[in-house]
C-alpha angles and dihedrals in degrees: 000000000000123000107245133191132223125230131201133178095193105031091243108070117049129193125198112233119217112237099174092113097050115119113258092349112155143176092274118115124269100243104185142022134183142159140201090227091242103084102287119112136178132194132183132222117178104315094336127102119202122198134204126192095179102069093277096302087129139354137208131199107274104176144339116219105217116235097352095132097218133343108242100189145353129213137178127211139137091014088301131121113213124197119192118203124167092335095311118117116214117192137190139168099266095219094057111114091204109049127207115193093156095122122056135185115234108225090194091240113098090179095060106120109157134048143175128199141197138153092007094306121116122194119192125194144179135131111354094332130101113172133169141194140166126245136201112168107304093344119103117188142164093035109184121193101174095116091217103184117146121237128245115220090342094307132109117252128222119226118214108168139012139200139173141188090203094267107046123042120200129191122194113213140195110268094041097282125143123196126195136205125192096177101065097275098310096116132014137203131192110246099167125032125192097348090178092068093060 
């Protein structure tokens, strides 16, 4: 059977959307989802990106990134769509009707799986890596690969998820730790340690 998605306009009632007519859509998992906040949405399945311009009522195939393996995450900022696959960041002007993600920027971190974005800054995390760069259309700049996570009790921490409101950046880590950045991912501090222990 096909992998479907669910859509809600109020966060309470959800409707399953039929994807059986989508080009090249398969039973593989949908691995990423993002929006511009103004009615356009994108999701990823394997190396394919699907786009909706009607508030996710329906999608069509937007682009296939050749040889990327699998897209791990998508993000939108500064009118730019960013696709992260095996540590490589692919970028495109989000408004372009004909996408070209043929050239990617290697972040130097093949384990990077999750990212958040705001104000043109993208921060990627996974494992013991936290790397950032700036985007504007197809241009990637200010790539930092210093992996500047703090330690907890003298040990490295492992980031699993990330979120931002555009000012504060939080990373949830294995072991119940949460680290925070207030300078767009350039430095981090532990604000919660071993949440699982209460």
